[in-house]
PDB file with SEQRES, HELIX, SHEET and CRYST1 records, atoms N, CA, C and O in Angstrom:
SEQRES   1 A   81  MET LEU LYS THR PRO LYS THR ILE LYS ARG ASP ILE LEU          
SEQRES   2 A   81  GLY LYS PHE ARG SER LEU LEU TYR ASN HIS ASP THR ILE          
SEQRES   3 A   81  PRO PRO ASN TRP LEU LEU LYS ASP TYR TRP GLN LEU LEU          
SEQRES   4 A   81  THR SER GLN GLU LYS GLY ASN PHE ASP GLN ALA VAL THR          
SEQRES   5 A   81  ASP LEU ILE HIS LYS GLY LEU ILE GLU LYS VAL ASN GLY          
SEQRES   6 A   81  ARG ILE PRO THR LEU ARG LEU THR ASP LYS GLY ALA ASP          
SEQRES   7 A   81  LEU ILE CYS                                                  
HELIX    1 AA1 PRO A    5  LEU A   19  1                                  15    
HELIX    2 AA2 PRO A   28  ASN A   29  1                                   2    
HELIX    3 AA3 TRP A   30  TYR A   35  3                                   6    
HELIX    4 AA4 TRP A   36  LEU A   38  5                                   3    
HELIX    5 AA5 SER A   41  HIS A   56  1                                  16    
HELIX    6 AA6 ASP A   74  ILE A   80  1                                   7    
SHEET    1 AA1 2 ILE A  60  VAL A  63  0                                        
SHEET    2 AA1 2 THR A  69  LEU A  72 -1                                        
CRYST1    1.000    1.000    1.000  90.00  90.00  90.00 P 1           1          
ATOM      1  N   MET A   1     -45.787  58.821 -59.864  1.00  0.00           N  
ATOM      2  CA  MET A   1     -45.732  57.791 -60.862  1.00  0.00           C  
ATOM      3  C   MET A   1     -47.074  57.753 -61.610  1.00  0.00           C  
ATOM      4  O   MET A   1     -48.137  57.805 -60.991  1.00  0.00           O  
ATOM      5  N   LEU A   2     -47.014  57.664 -62.899  1.00  0.00           N  
ATOM      6  CA  LEU A   2     -48.192  57.657 -63.769  1.00  0.00           C  
ATOM      7  C   LEU A   2     -48.980  56.363 -63.597  1.00  0.00           C  
ATOM      8  O   LEU A   2     -48.419  55.270 -63.657  1.00  0.00           O  
ATOM      9  N   LYS A   3     -50.276  56.500 -63.385  1.00  0.00           N  
ATOM     10  CA  LYS A   3     -51.153  55.326 -63.279  1.00  0.00           C  
ATOM     11  C   LYS A   3     -51.483  54.844 -64.680  1.00  0.00           C  
ATOM     12  O   LYS A   3     -52.042  55.586 -65.487  1.00  0.00           O  
ATOM     13  N   THR A   4     -51.138  53.608 -64.961  1.00  0.00           N  
ATOM     14  CA  THR A   4     -51.432  52.995 -66.250  1.00  0.00           C  
ATOM     15  C   THR A   4     -52.847  52.425 -66.220  1.00  0.00           C  
ATOM     16  O   THR A   4     -53.434  52.293 -65.147  1.00  0.00           O  
ATOM     17  N   PRO A   5     -53.403  52.085 -67.384  1.00  0.00           N  
ATOM     18  CA  PRO A   5     -54.725  51.443 -67.376  1.00  0.00           C  
ATOM     19  C   PRO A   5     -54.761  50.182 -66.502  1.00  0.00           C  
ATOM     20  O   PRO A   5     -55.756  49.922 -65.826  1.00  0.00           O  
ATOM     21  N   LYS A   6     -53.685  49.412 -66.518  1.00  0.00           N  
ATOM     22  CA  LYS A   6     -53.624  48.191 -65.711  1.00  0.00           C  
ATOM     23  C   LYS A   6     -53.701  48.516 -64.222  1.00  0.00           C  
ATOM     24  O   LYS A   6     -54.396  47.830 -63.472  1.00  0.00           O  
ATOM     25  N   THR A   7     -52.990  49.559 -63.790  1.00  0.00           N  
ATOM     26  CA  THR A   7     -53.015  49.979 -62.387  1.00  0.00           C  
ATOM     27  C   THR A   7     -54.403  50.471 -62.003  1.00  0.00           C  
ATOM     28  O   THR A   7     -54.892  50.178 -60.912  1.00  0.00           O  
ATOM     29  N   ILE A   8     -55.027  51.209 -62.887  1.00  0.00           N  
ATOM     30  CA  ILE A   8     -56.370  51.739 -62.619  1.00  0.00           C  
ATOM     31  C   ILE A   8     -57.378  50.591 -62.528  1.00  0.00           C  
ATOM     32  O   ILE A   8     -58.271  50.620 -61.681  1.00  0.00           O  
ATOM     33  N   LYS A   9     -57.243  49.582 -63.392  1.00  0.00           N  
ATOM     34  CA  LYS A   9     -58.122  48.412 -63.307  1.00  0.00           C  
ATOM     35  C   LYS A   9     -57.975  47.736 -61.952  1.00  0.00           C  
ATOM     36  O   LYS A   9     -58.966  47.359 -61.326  1.00  0.00           O  
ATOM     37  N   ARG A  10     -56.734  47.587 -61.504  1.00  0.00           N  
ATOM     38  CA  ARG A  10     -56.496  46.984 -60.182  1.00  0.00           C  
ATOM     39  C   ARG A  10     -57.130  47.817 -59.078  1.00  0.00           C  
ATOM     40  O   ARG A  10     -57.726  47.273 -58.149  1.00  0.00           O  
ATOM     41  N   ASP A  11     -57.004  49.140 -59.178  1.00  0.00           N  
ATOM     42  CA  ASP A  11     -57.602  50.021 -58.171  1.00  0.00           C  
ATOM     43  C   ASP A  11     -59.123  49.848 -58.117  1.00  0.00           C  
ATOM     44  O   ASP A  11     -59.709  49.738 -57.040  1.00  0.00           O  
ATOM     45  N   ILE A  12     -59.743  49.827 -59.286  1.00  0.00           N  
ATOM     46  CA  ILE A  12     -61.203  49.703 -59.347  1.00  0.00           C  
ATOM     47  C   ILE A  12     -61.647  48.352 -58.806  1.00  0.00           C  
ATOM     48  O   ILE A  12     -62.556  48.286 -57.979  1.00  0.00           O  
ATOM     49  N   LEU A  13     -61.012  47.269 -59.266  1.00  0.00           N  
ATOM     50  CA  LEU A  13     -61.384  45.943 -58.776  1.00  0.00           C  
ATOM     51  C   LEU A  13     -61.055  45.792 -57.299  1.00  0.00           C  
ATOM     52  O   LEU A  13     -61.768  45.096 -56.575  1.00  0.00           O  
ATOM     53  N   GLY A  14     -59.989  46.432 -56.843  1.00  0.00           N  
ATOM     54  CA  GLY A  14     -59.647  46.414 -55.420  1.00  0.00           C  
ATOM     55  C   GLY A  14     -60.699  47.109 -54.585  1.00  0.00           C  
ATOM     56  O   GLY A  14     -61.017  46.657 -53.485  1.00  0.00           O  
ATOM     57  N   LYS A  15     -61.242  48.197 -55.091  1.00  0.00           N  
ATOM     58  CA  LYS A  15     -62.314  48.894 -54.372  1.00  0.00           C  
ATOM     59  C   LYS A  15     -63.546  48.006 -54.288  1.00  0.00           C  
ATOM     60  O   LYS A  15     -64.181  47.924 -53.237  1.00  0.00           O  
ATOM     61  N   PHE A  16     -63.888  47.344 -55.383  1.00  0.00           N  
ATOM     62  CA  PHE A  16     -65.007  46.406 -55.344  1.00  0.00           C  
ATOM     63  C   PHE A  16     -64.739  45.286 -54.335  1.00  0.00           C  
ATOM     64  O   PHE A  16     -65.634  44.885 -53.592  1.00  0.00           O  
ATOM     65  N   ARG A  17     -63.506  44.788 -54.316  1.00  0.00           N  
ATOM     66  CA  ARG A  17     -63.154  43.709 -53.390  1.00  0.00           C  
ATOM     67  C   ARG A  17     -63.372  44.160 -51.951  1.00  0.00           C  
ATOM     68  O   ARG A  17     -63.869  43.390 -51.128  1.00  0.00           O  
ATOM     69  N   SER A  18     -63.009  45.392 -51.643  1.00  0.00           N  
ATOM     70  CA  SER A  18     -63.163  45.892 -50.274  1.00  0.00           C  
ATOM     71  C   SER A  18     -64.629  46.121 -49.907  1.00  0.00           C  
ATOM     72  O   SER A  18     -64.968  46.161 -48.724  1.00  0.00           O  
ATOM     73  N   LEU A  19     -65.499  46.271 -50.901  1.00  0.00           N  
ATOM     74  CA  LEU A  19     -66.923  46.528 -50.668  1.00  0.00           C  
ATOM     75  C   LEU A  19     -67.804  45.317 -50.946  1.00  0.00           C  
ATOM     76  O   LEU A  19     -69.023  45.402 -50.800  1.00  0.00           O  
ATOM     77  N   LEU A  20     -67.223  44.208 -51.338  1.00  0.00           N  
ATOM     78  CA  LEU A  20     -67.962  43.090 -51.917  1.00  0.00           C  
ATOM     79  C   LEU A  20     -69.158  42.644 -51.091  1.00  0.00           C  
ATOM     80  O   LEU A  20     -70.219  42.367 -51.653  1.00  0.00           O  
ATOM     81  N   TYR A  21     -69.020  42.569 -49.805  1.00  0.00           N  
ATOM     82  CA  TYR A  21     -70.118  42.029 -49.013  1.00  0.00           C  
ATOM     83  C   TYR A  21     -71.145  43.086 -48.636  1.00  0.00           C  
ATOM     84  O   TYR A  21     -72.192  42.761 -48.077  1.00  0.00           O  
ATOM     85  N   ASN A  22     -70.856  44.344 -48.936  1.00  0.00           N  
ATOM     86  CA  ASN A  22     -71.776  45.416 -48.592  1.00  0.00           C  
ATOM     87  C   ASN A  22     -72.453  46.035 -49.808  1.00  0.00           C  
ATOM     88  O   ASN A  22     -73.624  46.409 -49.741  1.00  0.00           O  
ATOM     89  N   HIS A  23     -71.732  46.145 -50.908  1.00  0.00           N  
ATOM     90  CA  HIS A  23     -72.245  46.853 -52.086  1.00  0.00           C  
ATOM     91  C   HIS A  23     -71.722  46.191 -53.348  1.00  0.00           C  
ATOM     92  O   HIS A  23     -70.626  45.630 -53.366  1.00  0.00           O  
ATOM     93  N   ASP A  24     -72.513  46.265 -54.391  1.00  0.00           N  
ATOM     94  CA  ASP A  24     -72.034  45.829 -55.699  1.00  0.00           C  
ATOM     95  C   ASP A  24     -71.752  47.034 -56.590  1.00  0.00           C  
ATOM     96  O   ASP A  24     -71.404  46.880 -57.761  1.00  0.00           O  
ATOM     97  N   THR A  25     -71.905  48.239 -56.027  1.00  0.00           N  
ATOM     98  CA  THR A  25     -71.687  49.480 -56.760  1.00  0.00           C  
ATOM     99  C   THR A  25     -70.655  50.328 -56.025  1.00  0.00           C  
ATOM    100  O   THR A  25     -70.705  50.461 -54.803  1.00  0.00           O  
ATOM    101  N   ILE A  26     -69.728  50.896 -56.775  1.00  0.00           N  
ATOM    102  CA  ILE A  26     -68.745  51.797 -56.163  1.00  0.00           C  
ATOM    103  C   ILE A  26     -69.472  53.074 -55.750  1.00  0.00           C  
ATOM    104  O   ILE A  26     -70.235  53.628 -56.541  1.00  0.00           O  
ATOM    105  N   PRO A  27     -69.249  53.546 -54.535  1.00  0.00           N  
ATOM    106  CA  PRO A  27     -69.873  54.810 -54.129  1.00  0.00           C  
ATOM    107  C   PRO A  27     -69.440  55.943 -55.066  1.00  0.00           C  
ATOM    108  O   PRO A  27     -68.245  56.138 -55.286  1.00  0.00           O  
ATOM    109  N   PRO A  28     -70.391  56.683 -55.612  1.00  0.00           N  
ATOM    110  CA  PRO A  28     -70.038  57.761 -56.547  1.00  0.00           C  
ATOM    111  C   PRO A  28     -69.069  58.771 -55.950  1.00  0.00           C  
ATOM    112  O   PRO A  28     -68.221  59.308 -56.663  1.00  0.00           O  
ATOM    113  N   ASN A  29     -69.180  59.037 -54.656  1.00  0.00           N  
ATOM    114  CA  ASN A  29     -68.259  59.996 -54.036  1.00  0.00           C  
ATOM    115  C   ASN A  29     -66.828  59.505 -54.084  1.00  0.00           C  
ATOM    116  O   ASN A  29     -65.911  60.300 -54.290  1.00  0.00           O  
ATOM    117  N   TRP A  30     -66.616  58.209 -53.896  1.00  0.00           N  
ATOM    118  CA  TRP A  30     -65.253  57.685 -53.985  1.00  0.00           C  
ATOM    119  C   TRP A  30     -64.743  57.832 -55.408  1.00  0.00           C  
ATOM    120  O   TRP A  30     -63.617  58.275 -55.636  1.00  0.00           O  
ATOM    121  N   LEU A  31     -65.578  57.459 -56.354  1.00  0.00           N  
ATOM    122  CA  LEU A  31     -65.160  57.481 -57.751  1.00  0.00           C  
ATOM    123  C   LEU A  31     -64.844  58.891 -58.223  1.00  0.00           C  
ATOM    124  O   LEU A  31     -63.810  59.111 -58.854  1.00  0.00           O  
ATOM    125  N   LEU A  32     -65.710  59.843 -57.932  1.00  0.00           N  
ATOM    126  CA  LEU A  32     -65.542  61.199 -58.450  1.00  0.00           C  
ATOM    127  C   LEU A  32     -64.627  62.073 -57.597  1.00  0.00           C  
ATOM    128  O   LEU A  32     -63.809  62.823 -58.132  1.00  0.00           O  
ATOM    129  N   LYS A  33     -64.756  61.983 -56.296  1.00  0.00           N  
ATOM    130  CA  LYS A  33     -64.007  62.897 -55.430  1.00  0.00           C  
ATOM    131  C   LYS A  33     -62.686  62.318 -54.948  1.00  0.00           C  
ATOM    132  O   LYS A  33     -61.666  63.007 -54.946  1.00  0.00           O  
ATOM    133  N   ASP A  34     -62.702  61.070 -54.546  1.00  0.00           N  
ATOM    134  CA  ASP A  34     -61.497  60.479 -53.966  1.00  0.00           C  
ATOM    135  C   ASP A  34     -60.549  59.907 -55.008  1.00  0.00           C  
ATOM    136  O   ASP A  34     -59.355  59.780 -54.740  1.00  0.00           O  
ATOM    137  N   TYR A  35     -61.039  59.565 -56.173  1.00  0.00           N  
ATOM    138  CA  TYR A  35     -60.179  58.929 -57.175  1.00  0.00           C  
ATOM    139  C   TYR A  35     -59.962  59.817 -58.393  1.00  0.00           C  
ATOM    140  O   TYR A  35     -58.828  60.178 -58.706  1.00  0.00           O  
ATOM    141  N   TRP A  36     -61.043  60.170 -59.079  1.00  0.00           N  
ATOM    142  CA  TRP A  36     -60.964  60.923 -60.341  1.00  0.00           C  
ATOM    143  C   TRP A  36     -60.198  62.231 -60.180  1.00  0.00           C  
ATOM    144  O   TRP A  36     -59.355  62.559 -61.015  1.00  0.00           O  
ATOM    145  N   GLN A  37     -60.476  62.972 -59.132  1.00  0.00           N  
ATOM    146  CA  GLN A  37     -59.862  64.289 -58.973  1.00  0.00           C  
ATOM    147  C   GLN A  37     -58.360  64.212 -58.717  1.00  0.00           C  
ATOM    148  O   GLN A  37     -57.655  65.203 -58.906  1.00  0.00           O  
ATOM    149  N   LEU A  38     -57.864  63.064 -58.296  1.00  0.00           N  
ATOM    150  CA  LEU A  38     -56.435  62.912 -58.037  1.00  0.00           C  
ATOM    151  C   LEU A  38     -55.649  62.505 -59.282  1.00  0.00           C  
ATOM    152  O   LEU A  38     -54.419  62.449 -59.250  1.00  0.00           O  
ATOM    153  N   LEU A  39     -56.352  62.223 -60.370  1.00  0.00           N  
ATOM    154  CA  LEU A  39     -55.686  61.786 -61.601  1.00  0.00           C  
ATOM    155  C   LEU A  39     -55.240  62.974 -62.441  1.00  0.00           C  
ATOM    156  O   LEU A  39     -55.902  64.011 -62.475  1.00  0.00           O  
ATOM    157  N   THR A  40     -54.106  62.807 -63.120  1.00  0.00           N  
ATOM    158  CA  THR A  40     -53.655  63.816 -64.073  1.00  0.00           C  
ATOM    159  C   THR A  40     -54.499  63.687 -65.338  1.00  0.00           C  
ATOM    160  O   THR A  40     -55.280  62.745 -65.475  1.00  0.00           O  
ATOM    161  N   SER A  41     -54.342  64.624 -66.250  1.00  0.00           N  
ATOM    162  CA  SER A  41     -55.135  64.554 -67.485  1.00  0.00           C  
ATOM    163  C   SER A  41     -54.805  63.292 -68.279  1.00  0.00           C  
ATOM    164  O   SER A  41     -55.702  62.692 -68.871  1.00  0.00           O  
ATOM    165  N   GLN A  42     -53.553  62.884 -68.303  1.00  0.00           N  
ATOM    166  CA  GLN A  42     -53.175  61.662 -69.013  1.00  0.00           C  
ATOM    167  C   GLN A  42     -53.765  60.437 -68.307  1.00  0.00           C  
ATOM    168  O   GLN A  42     -54.227  59.504 -68.964  1.00  0.00           O  
ATOM    169  N   GLU A  43     -53.749  60.439 -66.989  1.00  0.00           N  
ATOM    170  CA  GLU A  43     -54.313  59.326 -66.231  1.00  0.00           C  
ATOM    171  C   GLU A  43     -55.823  59.244 -66.407  1.00  0.00           C  
ATOM    172  O   GLU A  43     -56.391  58.153 -66.373  1.00  0.00           O  
ATOM    173  N   LYS A  44     -56.475  60.377 -66.594  1.00  0.00           N  
ATOM    174  CA  LYS A  44     -57.924  60.360 -66.837  1.00  0.00           C  
ATOM    175  C   LYS A  44     -58.234  59.646 -68.148  1.00  0.00           C  
ATOM    176  O   LYS A  44     -59.241  58.947 -68.253  1.00  0.00           O  
ATOM    177  N   GLY A  45     -57.374  59.820 -69.143  1.00  0.00           N  
ATOM    178  CA  GLY A  45     -57.520  59.065 -70.389  1.00  0.00           C  
ATOM    179  C   GLY A  45     -57.302  57.579 -70.156  1.00  0.00           C  
ATOM    180  O   GLY A  45     -58.001  56.740 -70.723  1.00  0.00           O  
ATOM    181  N   ASN A  46     -56.319  57.263 -69.310  1.00  0.00           N  
ATOM    182  CA  ASN A  46     -56.076  55.864 -68.961  1.00  0.00           C  
ATOM    183  C   ASN A  46     -57.252  55.288 -68.171  1.00  0.00           C  
ATOM    184  O   ASN A  46     -57.581  54.111 -68.313  1.00  0.00           O  
ATOM    185  N   PHE A  47     -57.879  56.114 -67.346  1.00  0.00           N  
ATOM    186  CA  PHE A  47     -59.048  55.682 -66.587  1.00  0.00           C  
ATOM    187  C   PHE A  47     -60.169  55.285 -67.546  1.00  0.00           C  
ATOM    188  O   PHE A  47     -60.780  54.227 -67.393  1.00  0.00           O  
ATOM    189  N   ASP A  48     -60.431  56.133 -68.526  1.00  0.00           N  
ATOM    190  CA  ASP A  48     -61.471  55.840 -69.512  1.00  0.00           C  
ATOM    191  C   ASP A  48     -61.187  54.527 -70.236  1.00  0.00           C  
ATOM    192  O   ASP A  48     -62.087  53.719 -70.461  1.00  0.00           O  
ATOM    193  N   GLN A  49     -59.913  54.331 -70.599  1.00  0.00           N  
ATOM    194  CA  GLN A  49     -59.524  53.098 -71.285  1.00  0.00           C  
ATOM    195  C   GLN A  49     -59.704  51.889 -70.365  1.00  0.00           C  
ATOM    196  O   GLN A  49     -60.200  50.850 -70.800  1.00  0.00           O  
ATOM    197  N   ALA A  50     -59.308  52.017 -69.106  1.00  0.00           N  
ATOM    198  CA  ALA A  50     -59.421  50.919 -68.146  1.00  0.00           C  
ATOM    199  C   ALA A  50     -60.882  50.533 -67.932  1.00  0.00           C  
ATOM    200  O   ALA A  50     -61.217  49.349 -67.919  1.00  0.00           O  
ATOM    201  N   VAL A  51     -61.746  51.524 -67.765  1.00  0.00           N  
ATOM    202  CA  VAL A  51     -63.177  51.255 -67.560  1.00  0.00           C  
ATOM    203  C   VAL A  51     -63.763  50.578 -68.795  1.00  0.00           C  
ATOM    204  O   VAL A  51     -64.521  49.615 -68.675  1.00  0.00           O  
ATOM    205  N   THR A  52     -63.420  51.070 -69.964  1.00  0.00           N  
ATOM    206  CA  THR A  52     -63.897  50.468 -71.210  1.00  0.00           C  
ATOM    207  C   THR A  52     -63.450  49.010 -71.313  1.00  0.00           C  
ATOM    208  O   THR A  52     -64.238  48.144 -71.694  1.00  0.00           O  
ATOM    209  N   ASP A  53     -62.188  48.737 -70.975  1.00  0.00           N  
ATOM    210  CA  ASP A  53     -61.680  47.364 -71.014  1.00  0.00           C  
ATOM    211  C   ASP A  53     -62.447  46.455 -70.047  1.00  0.00           C  
ATOM    212  O   ASP A  53     -62.815  45.335 -70.401  1.00  0.00           O  
ATOM    213  N   LEU A  54     -62.685  46.946 -68.819  1.00  0.00           N  
ATOM    214  CA  LEU A  54     -63.410  46.145 -67.832  1.00  0.00           C  
ATOM    215  C   LEU A  54     -64.852  45.885 -68.267  1.00  0.00           C  
ATOM    216  O   LEU A  54     -65.399  44.810 -68.021  1.00  0.00           O  
ATOM    217  N   ILE A  55     -65.456  46.873 -68.910  1.00  0.00           N  
ATOM    218  CA  ILE A  55     -66.824  46.700 -69.424  1.00  0.00           C  
ATOM    219  C   ILE A  55     -66.838  45.670 -70.557  1.00  0.00           C  
ATOM    220  O   ILE A  55     -67.698  44.790 -70.586  1.00  0.00           O  
ATOM    221  N   HIS A  56     -65.891  45.778 -71.483  1.00  0.00           N  
ATOM    222  CA  HIS A  56     -65.841  44.833 -72.605  1.00  0.00           C  
ATOM    223  C   HIS A  56     -65.581  43.403 -72.141  1.00  0.00           C  
ATOM    224  O   HIS A  56     -66.031  42.449 -72.774  1.00  0.00           O  
ATOM    225  N   LYS A  57     -64.852  43.258 -71.034  1.00  0.00           N  
ATOM    226  CA  LYS A  57     -64.596  41.924 -70.482  1.00  0.00           C  
ATOM    227  C   LYS A  57     -65.786  41.411 -69.669  1.00  0.00           C  
ATOM    228  O   LYS A  57     -65.801  40.258 -69.236  1.00  0.00           O  
ATOM    229  N   GLY A  58     -66.772  42.272 -69.468  1.00  0.00           N  
ATOM    230  CA  GLY A  58     -67.969  41.865 -68.740  1.00  0.00           C  
ATOM    231  C   GLY A  58     -67.814  41.860 -67.233  1.00  0.00           C  
ATOM    232  O   GLY A  58     -68.604  41.225 -66.535  1.00  0.00           O  
ATOM    233  N   LEU A  59     -66.800  42.564 -66.710  1.00  0.00           N  
ATOM    234  CA  LEU A  59     -66.541  42.563 -65.270  1.00  0.00           C  
ATOM    235  C   LEU A  59     -67.306  43.650 -64.527  1.00  0.00           C  
ATOM    236  O   LEU A  59     -67.665  43.478 -63.362  1.00  0.00           O  
ATOM    237  N   ILE A  60     -67.554  44.765 -65.202  1.00  0.00           N  
ATOM    238  CA  ILE A  60     -68.301  45.870 -64.607  1.00  0.00           C  
ATOM    239  C   ILE A  60     -69.268  46.428 -65.633  1.00  0.00           C  
ATOM    240  O   ILE A  60     -69.195  46.110 -66.820  1.00  0.00           O  
ATOM    241  N   GLU A  61     -70.173  47.263 -65.155  1.00  0.00           N  
ATOM    242  CA  GLU A  61     -71.063  47.988 -66.056  1.00  0.00           C  
ATOM    243  C   GLU A  61     -71.274  49.384 -65.497  1.00  0.00           C  
ATOM    244  O   GLU A  61     -71.193  49.604 -64.289  1.00  0.00           O  
ATOM    245  N   LYS A  62     -71.544  50.319 -66.390  1.00  0.00           N  
ATOM    246  CA  LYS A  62     -71.832  51.681 -65.965  1.00  0.00           C  
ATOM    247  C   LYS A  62     -73.262  51.752 -65.460  1.00  0.00           C  
ATOM    248  O   LYS A  62     -74.159  51.100 -65.994  1.00  0.00           O  
ATOM    249  N   VAL A  63     -73.460  52.554 -64.424  1.00  0.00           N  
ATOM    250  CA  VAL A  63     -74.786  52.796 -63.869  1.00  0.00           C  
ATOM    251  C   VAL A  63     -75.056  54.281 -64.011  1.00  0.00           C  
ATOM    252  O   VAL A  63     -74.360  55.109 -63.423  1.00  0.00           O  
ATOM    253  N   ASN A  64     -76.067  54.610 -64.794  1.00  0.00           N  
ATOM    254  CA  ASN A  64     -76.430  56.011 -64.960  1.00  0.00           C  
ATOM    255  C   ASN A  64     -77.435  56.389 -63.888  1.00  0.00           C  
ATOM    256  O   ASN A  64     -78.346  55.626 -63.567  1.00  0.00           O  
ATOM    257  N   GLY A  65     -77.258  57.539 -63.359  1.00  0.00           N  
ATOM    258  CA  GLY A  65     -78.152  58.042 -62.334  1.00  0.00           C  
ATOM    259  C   GLY A  65     -77.829  59.505 -62.122  1.00  0.00           C  
ATOM    260  O   GLY A  65     -77.229  60.153 -62.979  1.00  0.00           O  
ATOM    261  N   ARG A  66     -78.225  60.009 -60.991  1.00  0.00           N  
ATOM    262  CA  ARG A  66     -77.914  61.402 -60.685  1.00  0.00           C  
ATOM    263  C   ARG A  66     -76.402  61.627 -60.772  1.00  0.00           C  
ATOM    264  O   ARG A  66     -75.935  62.623 -61.326  1.00  0.00           O  
ATOM    265  N   ILE A  67     -75.655  60.679 -60.215  1.00  0.00           N  
ATOM    266  CA  ILE A  67     -74.199  60.681 -60.342  1.00  0.00           C  
ATOM    267  C   ILE A  67     -73.810  59.316 -60.910  1.00  0.00           C  
ATOM    268  O   ILE A  67     -73.997  58.305 -60.233  1.00  0.00           O  
ATOM    269  N   PRO A  68     -73.276  59.258 -62.129  1.00  0.00           N  
ATOM    270  CA  PRO A  68     -72.911  57.970 -62.724  1.00  0.00           C  
ATOM    271  C   PRO A  68     -71.856  57.245 -61.889  1.00  0.00           C  
ATOM    272  O   PRO A  68     -70.995  57.878 -61.278  1.00  0.00           O  
ATOM    273  N   THR A  69     -71.928  55.931 -61.869  1.00  0.00           N  
ATOM    274  CA  THR A  69     -70.951  55.130 -61.154  1.00  0.00           C  
ATOM    275  C   THR A  69     -70.786  53.786 -61.854  1.00  0.00           C  
ATOM    276  O   THR A  69     -71.275  53.599 -62.968  1.00  0.00           O  
ATOM    277  N   LEU A  70     -70.101  52.857 -61.205  1.00  0.00           N  
ATOM    278  CA  LEU A  70     -69.814  51.552 -61.784  1.00  0.00           C  
ATOM    279  C   LEU A  70     -70.388  50.447 -60.907  1.00  0.00           C  
ATOM    280  O   LEU A  70     -70.379  50.547 -59.680  1.00  0.00           O  
ATOM    281  N   ARG A  71     -70.894  49.382 -61.554  1.00  0.00           N  
ATOM    282  CA  ARG A  71     -71.445  48.235 -60.837  1.00  0.00           C  
ATOM    283  C   ARG A  71     -70.658  46.987 -61.226  1.00  0.00           C  
ATOM    284  O   ARG A  71     -70.307  46.798 -62.390  1.00  0.00           O  
ATOM    285  N   LEU A  72     -70.394  46.156 -60.255  1.00  0.00           N  
ATOM    286  CA  LEU A  72     -69.719  44.886 -60.480  1.00  0.00           C  
ATOM    287  C   LEU A  72     -70.727  43.872 -61.017  1.00  0.00           C  
ATOM    288  O   LEU A  72     -71.832  43.751 -60.487  1.00  0.00           O  
ATOM    289  N   THR A  73     -70.349  43.150 -62.059  1.00  0.00           N  
ATOM    290  CA  THR A  73     -71.213  42.105 -62.602  1.00  0.00           C  
ATOM    291  C   THR A  73     -70.952  40.798 -61.852  1.00  0.00           C  
ATOM    292  O   THR A  73     -70.014  40.708 -61.060  1.00  0.00           O  
ATOM    293  N   ASP A  74     -71.781  39.792 -62.103  1.00  0.00           N  
ATOM    294  CA  ASP A  74     -71.555  38.480 -61.499  1.00  0.00           C  
ATOM    295  C   ASP A  74     -70.208  37.912 -61.930  1.00  0.00           C  
ATOM    296  O   ASP A  74     -69.504  37.297 -61.129  1.00  0.00           O  
ATOM    297  N   LYS A  75     -69.852  38.117 -63.186  1.00  0.00           N  
ATOM    298  CA  LYS A  75     -68.557  37.644 -63.690  1.00  0.00           C  
ATOM    299  C   LYS A  75     -67.421  38.341 -62.954  1.00  0.00           C  
ATOM    300  O   LYS A  75     -66.424  37.706 -62.609  1.00  0.00           O  
ATOM    301  N   GLY A  76     -67.562  39.638 -62.713  1.00  0.00           N  
ATOM    302  CA  GLY A  76     -66.546  40.374 -61.976  1.00  0.00           C  
ATOM    303  C   GLY A  76     -66.438  39.906 -60.530  1.00  0.00           C  
ATOM    304  O   GLY A  76     -65.338  39.793 -59.989  1.00  0.00           O  
ATOM    305  N   ALA A  77     -67.587  39.633 -59.904  1.00  0.00           N  
ATOM    306  CA  ALA A  77     -67.584  39.137 -58.526  1.00  0.00           C  
ATOM    307  C   ALA A  77     -66.895  37.779 -58.437  1.00  0.00           C  
ATOM    308  O   ALA A  77     -66.154  37.516 -57.490  1.00  0.00           O  
ATOM    309  N   ASP A  78     -67.141  36.918 -59.426  1.00  0.00           N  
ATOM    310  CA  ASP A  78     -66.477  35.596 -59.447  1.00  0.00           C  
ATOM    311  C   ASP A  78     -64.969  35.763 -59.556  1.00  0.00           C  
ATOM    312  O   ASP A  78     -64.218  34.996 -58.955  1.00  0.00           O  
ATOM    313  N   LEU A  79     -64.519  36.750 -60.310  1.00  0.00           N  
ATOM    314  CA  LEU A  79     -63.084  36.971 -60.501  1.00  0.00           C  
ATOM    315  C   LEU A  79     -62.401  37.421 -59.228  1.00  0.00           C  
ATOM    316  O   LEU A  79     -61.310  36.947 -58.912  1.00  0.00           O  
ATOM    317  N   ILE A  80     -63.018  38.322 -58.496  1.00  0.00           N  
ATOM    318  CA  ILE A  80     -62.333  38.918 -57.334  1.00  0.00           C  
ATOM    319  C   ILE A  80     -62.530  38.142 -56.040  1.00  0.00           C  
ATOM    320  O   ILE A  80     -61.879  38.438 -55.038  1.00  0.00           O  
ATOM    321  N   CYS A  81     -63.416  37.156 -56.045  1.00  0.00           N  
ATOM    322  CA  CYS A  81     -63.631  36.355 -54.819  1.00  0.00           C  
ATOM    323  C   CYS A  81     -62.586  35.278 -54.672  1.00  0.00           C  
ATOM    324  O   CYS A  81     -62.615  34.517 -53.705  1.00  0.00           O  
TER     325      CYS A  81                                                      
END                                                                             
């Protein structure tokens, strides 16, 4: 079944929810190896759209580093708690 942007948003916020008390950043290995690689090319486009939507809503932000990842904002933490 094709993952829609809405499903991908739920997956990302669900991962943050599972890590909430330990980390405010998604582990890059989960994002790149466990999630991204399992997506089809169309789903990867949906992933980009989902991340952009979450950023515009102020729920997450991109973290640039050796391996880019996503960080939960205070607004995002308030939503998922």
